[in-house]
N, C-alpha and C positions, 0 to 999 in steps of 0.2 A: 640157161641164164636164170638168175634168181633176183627177185625184187623185194627189198625191205621197205616197209612203210611205217613211219612213226608219227602219230598225231600228237603234237604238243599243245601247250596252252596258247602259243602265239603262231608257231610255224608247223607245217606238216613237212617232214623230211623224207626223202626218197634216196635209196641207193640201189643201183643196178649192177649186178656182179656177173661177169662171165667166168664161170667156174674153171673152165679149161685153161684160160690164160691169166686169171687173176685180175683182169681189167675192171676198174671201178668207174662208174659214172654217177654223179650226184645231182640231186634236184631239191629245190626248196620252194614252198609256196605258202601263203598265208592260210591258217586254219579257218575253215568255214563252219561257224558254230551252229547255224540252223540245220545244216546237213553235212556232217564231216565227210561223207562220201564225195561231195562236190569237189572239195579240195584234193582228195585222193585222185579222182579221175582227171582233174585239171593238171595236177602235177605229173601224173603218170603219162598222160598224153604228150605234154611238153617234153618230158625227159626222153620218151621213146622216139619222138620226132627228131630231137637233137642228136641222138645217138644213131638213128637210122635203122631201128629194128621194129618189129611188130609185136603186139601183145601175144600172138600165137607162138612166138619163139621163147617165151618165158615158161619155165617148167614149174617154178615154185614161187609163191608170194608169201612172205612172212609179215604179219601185221601186228602192231601194238597200238593200243588206244587208251585214252583217258576217259572213255565213255562211261565205264562202270563207276569210277571214282567220282566223276562229275554228277552222275545221276544220284548217288548217295548224298553228296554234299548239298546239291540243289534240291533234293527231295522230288526228283522227277521220275521216280520208279512207278511201277504198277500198283493199283490197290491190292493189298496183300493181307491174307488171313493167316492165323497161326492156330494149329491144333496141337495141344500138348496134354500131358498127364493132368488130370483134375487136381486143382489145388496149386498148380504151378503156372497159372496164367499170367502172373505179374513178375515173372523172373526178369523179363526185359527191363522193367521199370526199377525193380529192387537192385539189380546189378550186384556189385560187391560192397555197396554201402560205404564207398570211399569218397572223400572229397579231394579233388585234384589240387585245390588251393584252400588250405584250412583257414586262411585269413580273409577270404572274400565273403562278405556277408550277403552279397547279391549273386552268389554262385549259381549257375544254371547248368543242368546236365543235358546231354543230347536227348532229344525226343525219340522214343522208339519208332522204328519204321512201321510197326503194326499198331494201330490205335486199340485202346482197351476193348471196344465193342466188337472187334474182329479177332480177339484172342479167346479161343474156346478150349475148355477142358473136357477130356474124355475119361470115363471110368475104366482105367486099366492100370496095371502096375507090374514092373519087373524089379527084382532085387539086384544088388550090385554084381552078383554072379551070373545074371542073365536068366535066372529062374523065374517062371511066371507065378506071380502071387495072385493077381486078379486078371482073368482073361479079358480080351477086348470084345466088345459087342458091336457088330457091324450095323445093327439097327440104329444104335446110338450115333455111330459114325455117319450114317445116311442122313439123319436129321440135322446134325451139325453142319455137314458139307452143304446140304440143300439151303440151310439158312445163310451161310456165307455167300453162296452163289447168288441168292436172291438179293443180298445187300450190295452186289456189284463187285465182289472180289474177282480179280483176274488171275491171281496166283496164290497158292497155299503152301505154307511151310509146315512140316510135321516134325516135331521133336519131342520124343517121350523120354521119361526118366530111364537111365541105364540102357538106352538102346544101343550104345556102343558095344555092350556085352551080348545083346541078343536083339537083332533088328526085326524080328518077326512081326511085331505089332505095327511098326512103322511101314513095313512093306505091304502089309494087309491094307492099310489106309491108302497108301500110294496106288496100289492096284485098283482099289475101289474107285478112286477119283479118276484114274486114267480110263477105266472101263465105262463109267457112267457120265463123266464130264470131260471128254477128250480135248475140249477147247480150253480147259483150265490148266495152267502150268502148276507143277507140283515139285517141291524140293524136300527130300528126306535127309535128316541129319546124319543117318547112317551112311549116306553117299557123299554128303557135302563135307562133313567133319566128324568121322566116326571115332571120337576120343573123349576121354573123361573131361569134366568141368561143364556143368549144365548151362551156366549163364553164357559162356563163350560159345558153346555149341548152338544154343538157341539163337544167339545174336547172329552167328555166321549163317545159319540156315535161313533165318528171316531175311537177311540181306541178300542171300542168293536168290530167294523167291522174289524179292522186291525188284531186282534188276534183270531177272531172267527174261521176261517178255520183251523189254526194249532191246536187250542185247541180241536175243534171238532174231528179232525183226531187223535190227541194224545189220547183223552179219548176213542174213538172207538177202537183204537189199544190196549190200556191198558185193556179195558174190554174184548176184544177177547183173549188176552194172559192169563188173569185171569180165564176166562171160560175154556181155554185149560188145566189149572192146575187142574180143577175139581171144581172150585168155582161156586156155583149156587145161591148165595144170592143177597142182595141189595148193591149197591154202592152209598155212599153219598160223597159229596165234601164239604170240609171246605171253607167258604167264609170269606171275610175280616172283617166282623162284629162279628166273633166268633160264627156264626150259621152254620147249615148244610143245604145244598140244594141237590136236586136230580141230577143225572148225566145229565138228560135232561135240568134242569134249568141251570147247569153250561155251557152246550153247547150253550144255548140261550143267556146268558149274562155272558160270561167268564170274563168280566171286574171285576166282583165281586171277582175273585180269586187273585187280585193283591197282597194282604197281607195275603194270605191263611195260610202259615206256621206259621208266628209269632203270628197270632190270636190264634192258638192252645195253645201256651204257656200261654197266658193270661187266657184262659178259664180253663186251668189246675189250674192256680192260684185261680180262683173262686171256683173250686171244692175243692182244699185243704183248702182254707180259711173256707169254710163251715164245712169241715171234722174236723178241729182242732179248730173251733170257733175263727178265726182271721178275722173279717170283713174287716179290712183295711190292704192291703198289697201292697208292691212295688214288682212287678214281674220283675225279672232281668234275661235276657236270653242272654247268650254269646255262640255262636257257632263257626264255623270255619271261617266265613267271616265277620260277624257283631255282634254287641251287641245291645240289645234293652231293654228298660225299660218302663213299663206301670203301671198305678195306678188302684187299685181296691178299691172302696169305698162302704162300707155296702154290700159287696158281689156282687157288680155290676161293670163290666168294664166300663171305660169311652169311649163313642162312639163319634166320630167326623165325619163330612161330608166334611171336608177340607183335601184333600189329593193330593199329586203330584207324578207323575211317571216320570221316565227317566230324572232326573235333570241333567242339564249341569254340575253343581257342586253338587255332590251327597248329601251333607249335607247343602246346601244353600237354604233356603226357598225362593220360588218365581222363582227358575231357572228351574222348571219342567213343565210338562203338567198337568193342573188341572183336577181332576176327583171328582165330588161330589157324592161319594158313601159312604154308612155307613162303617166306618173303626174303629177298636179299636185304640184309640189315644195312640200312643207310640213314644218315641224318639229313634232314631237309629243313631249309629256312626260306622265308619269303624274300629272296633276293635274286631277282632276275633282271634281264634288260628292261622289262616293262614295269618293274617295281616303282611305285610313285613315291617321290620325296616330298616332305611337308614339314611345317613347323608345328610342334605340339603345343598344348596349353601352357607349358612351362617355358616356351620360347626356345626349345631345343630342336635341333635338326634331326629328323627321323626318316627312315627309308623302309617302305613296305609294311606289312605283307600285301597290301592292296596293289593290284597290278592293272596296268592299262591294256594288257593282252594285245590282241591284234585289232580289236575293235573297242574303242577308237584308236588305240595304240599310242605310242609316244608322240609328243608334239611334233617332232621332226619327221614323222611319217606322213604328215599332211592328210590324215584321215579323220580329223575332227578332234583329236586329243589336244588338251590345252594345259594339262598338268605336267610338271617336270618329272622325268623318269631317269633311271640309270643310263639308258641309251642316250638320252639328250645330253647328260653330263659328259659321257664318254666322247660324244661328238664335239662338244665345246672344248674339251681338253686336247683335241687333236688325235685321239686314239682311233677314230673311225674316219674313213675317207667318204665324204658325202657323195662323191661321184662313182664309188666302187662298192657300195653296199649291195649285197647279193650279186656281185659281179657287175654292178652298174645297172641292173634291171630295176632297182628301186632307189632313186635319188633321195637324199635326205636334205631337209630344210634347216640349215644352220641358224638362220635368223629366227625361225619359229622356236627352236630349242633355246636360244639365248633369251628370247622374250619370256618363255615359260619359267625359266630359272630366275630371271630378273624379277618378275612380278611376284612369284610365290616364295622365293628363297632369299635372293640377294638383297633386295630392298628391305624386307622385314628384318633381316639380320644386320643391315648396314655394312655389307661387304660387296666385293666385286663379283661379277658373274662367274669368273674363273675360280675364285676362292670358294664360292658356293658349290660349284661343280666338283671341285677337288674334295670338299667336305663330304659330299654324297659318295664319291668314289671311295674315299677312305673308310667311311662308316660301313659300306657294303663289304669291303675287304676284311675289316676287323670282325664283323658279324660272322662271316663265313669261316674265317680262321678260328675264331673262338668255338664255334659249333663243331668244326672238324677236330679241334684239339681235344675237346671234352669227349667226343665220340671215340677217338683213338685211345685216350687215357683210361676210359671206362673199361676197355678191353685189355688193360694191362700192357699196352703197346707204347712204343716211343715214335713220334712223328719223324724224328731224325733218321730212322732206319728205313724209311720208305722213299721211293721216288714217286712224284706226283704225275699222273696222267690226266691232262686237262682237255676237256672237249665241251661241246654245246656251242650254240651261236655266240654267247657272251663269255664262255669259259676262258678261252685263250687271251681275252682282253684283260681279265682280272687275275689270272692264275699266277703270274709272276709275283705280284705283291702278296697274294695269299701264301704262296710257297715261302716267300721271305719271312712272313710273320710266323709261320710254322717251323722255320729252320729246316725245311726240306732241302736236301743237297742238290737234287736234280729234278728238272721239269721236262716232261715229254709231251709234245703236241703231235698226235698221230695224224696219219693221212686221213683226210676227210673229217677233221675235228668238228666241224659245224654240224655234221649229220651222223656222228659216231653211234648214237643209239640205234639208228636204223641199220647201220652196218653190223652192230652187235647181234641183231636178229638173225642175220645170215650166217653167223658163226656159232650159233647156239644149238645144242643137241635136242632132238625130240626125246621126251622122257615122260615117265609116269611115276607118281609117288603114292604108294599104298600106306595107309595108316591104321593101326589097331592099338587100343589101350589094353595093357595087362599090368595092373599094379601088383607087384610081388617082390619080396626080398630076394636078392640074387641067390643067397645060400638056401632058399626054400623053393627054388624054381622047379616047375614041372618041365623038364627039358624036352620030353617027348611032345608035350602039348605045344611048347614054344617052337620047336623045329617044324612041327606040322603047320602052325600058323604062319611062320616065315616062308615056308614052301608055297603055301597058298597065295601069299602076298606077292612073292616073286613070280609065280605063274600068271597072276592077273596082270602084272606089269609087262611080262613078256607077250601076253596076248594083245595088250594095247599097242605095243611096238609093232607086232606083226601086222595088225590092222592098218598101221601107219606106213607099211611098206618097208619096215626094217627087219632084217633077218635076226632070228634069235641067236645065231652063232656069234654075232658081233656085239651083242648087248652087254652093257656093263652094269653090275649090280653093286649097290652100296647100301649097307645097313647102318641105321642110326637109332640109338635108344635115348629117350629123354630119361635121365637118371638123377637121383638125389640121395643124400644120406637119409636114413630112416628117421622119420619125424619132421623132416623139412617140408615146406609148402611149395617150393619152386624147384625146377629141374634145370639141368644143363644138357646139351646135346653131346653125345659121345659116339664116335665111330666104333662099330662092332665088327669083329672078323667075320668073313663069309664062311660057308661050310657048316657042317653039323656042330652044334654047340652042346656042351655037356658040363658036368662039374669040373672037368679038367680045364675048362675055359675061364673059370672064375679068376685066377691070378692075372691073366691078360686083360680081362674086362676091368678088374680093379686097378691095374696099372694105367690103363687109358683114362678111366674116370678120374683118378687122382691127378694125372698130368693136366687134364683139362680144368679141373677144379683149382689147382694151384696157379695155373696161368691166369685165371679170371680173378681169383681172390687172394693170391699170394700165400696161401697156406692150405693144408689139408687137415682133416680131423681123424685122429687115431681112435681105434676101438669102437667105431660106430659102423654098423652095417650099411650096405648100399641097397637100393631098390630101384627097379625099373617102373616107369609109369606108362610110357607110350613107345611103341616100336614103329619105325618108318623104314620102308624098303623103296629105294629109288632105282628104277631100271631105266637106263638111258642108252641111246645110240652114241657112238663116238662123235665128238664135236667135229664139224667140217674143217678141213685144212685148206689153206690157200696161201699164195704169195701176193699180197695186195699191190696193185699197180694202177695208179690213177691216170686216166686219159684226159688230157686237156689240150685244146687247140688254141695257141696264142700267136699273135702277130709279132710280138716283141721277141727280142733275142737276148736282151740284157736283164739279168736278175735285179740289178739296182735300178729302181724306177725313178729315184730322185730323193728329195728331202722334204720333211714336213715339220712344222713347229708343234712340239708337244710340251705339256705342262707336267712337272714332277714335283714331289715333295722331297726336299733335301733337309733332313732335320725338321725344323719347324718353319722352313722357308719355302714358299712357292717359287719354283724356278722355271725358266723357259729354255728349252734346248732344241737345236736343229738336229733331227735324227734321220738317218738313212732309211729309206723305204724299199723293201725287197719284194719281188713277186715270188711267192713260194714255189710255183710250178717251174721256175727257171733256175732255182737252186739245185745243185747237183750233190750227190753223195760225196762227202769229203770236204765240201765247202765249210769254211769256218770264219767267224768274225766276232767282234766284241760288242756287247750292249753299251748304251741303249740303241734300240732299233725297232722298226715296225716291219712285220712280215704279213703281207696281204694275200688272201685267197678268196674265192667267191663266197664261201659260206661263213667265214669268220676272219678275224684279224688277231694276230699275236703281238702283244706289246712286251718288249724285253727291256728291263731296267738296267741300270749301271751295275758294275762289278759282277759281270757274268760273261760267259763264253757260249756262243751259239754254233752248233754244227748240224749237219744233216747226215743221218746214218744210211746204210745201204738199202733200207726199206723206205727211204724218203720221209722218215719221221724227223721232226725237229727236236734236237736234244739241247737243253739249256742247262749248263752247269752254273750254279750260284756260288760265288766266292765269299 
């Protein structure tokens, strides 16, 4: 048996899988911010008791968490020092000297994670080929490290110029710190991000050092508590690229966990796409705090190496700290069930990005929240059943929701509570649809050629209207939609990605040197998998090169053939580069050479395979539970309709009916609008065709 655990901004989701039968059991509990492991232990204990199994029967636990992201955003990391090449102490502050908003005269940039007095330069120098110009002096290193330790630093980042070409100096400093100060954490850029671009590499290494102590302590604490429950199996951690790493790997490079949870949802989309033969999907995830959308093409998620953490303006590109790690490419907006609605200074209705989260939560939760949220509005519109939220374990207070909407929205706008609630609902849907549309079009794709897979606690409530706005022809609500990210953890492969930079025109490539480098990278990846218990014989190897036209400043990722490369490989490399370039930019450039910048070798185990089968014990026998009054917008008119309410668990494959309708399950609710047909496939996924 395998257990997936996803800590979100509002809820902690759990999925228990019996691999031999495909049986799935789901759990959901409120996230505990003071100590996230409390929520995990509570949810795990409740789920195991309900299913009737013990922790000792679980072979694998796969965990994803927002701990690293939150630590960076909230500046709760450890006191961190930076050792770099003399003269480059201010790289973190100088950055790229770009303004993310050229019209904002009060623009502020993110504060570096390492303050100026803890950034120290060492007299050493490598050139871009990795040749030593100025040798490193360990006596100087000793003085600098001693000074940082005396000032209270708990973690040290080491990033020297051109260390991606020759890491000898960094490794010497790392070895010195580990030998003389074993209690101090150390992060080397040659291990965290061994590629070109000094600012991004320094930023990533500093961030890794900043979060490493708290991540290490959290994972050790969590492992201890799980062992005390009786769990004796293996713990894997979901990383931002949608792959799994070991708990030791996560402790060493915790920066890989920045987008841990959202990656699980996309990987679940990959799994369901293969299961129902839908190679191209738009994965739409809406939880309690944010909504995210990502593309899956030909059963593969889009991976990017451009990522920012801790943005000054959360959804403003360029306002955060850059981290060049492999991340599933997704768009994120501040629209979740807990997003707070308000009237701005111009008297306009706005929603988010501030969230009520789980504490104090939406007004209807009865946990102290008094501001109107998206969940409150969905409840007033009839989309949520106040007596069946989380399967009836958490009743919702309709009166409190109406009061919050009335005081903060309806009365100031001079409209009814229902009109205000519908306004919030429509704004959230429009914001999500607009963000998803831009994300898709920027990649040269057409939303109409994708089916939408919707999940997350609030995703199925809003997905139909978002799909309608995007002109998506089909909407799919998978089994366990409310906890799909945790399920995605269980169907993701264990993998390792090795990175090396080699800036070189393709027609001038030293093929012998390149093949030797690729063989080393592949061997390192295979060694990692072997330590994780995966046989080398079943490992899958993927090569990717970040390439550009000669003279350009940015690259695109191009899949490169396996095997020995030579000058004879150039036509195929050129063909693949041109195809990728034309897909993104609609044209290619003739008579200009190509060059590689960074090489990536991904070595992964095969993705787990299963036939999902949810197990639920219900007293009812009829799928049709009754009717409920729902509010919809027809044109510009707010209308009231009596809609049938179905129990998802009692619908059978082949069942078919027309919208509008409500389909309830324990972790989420699906709202179906008019001009649509609903059916259930053989895997018990809800398929909604929009007419």
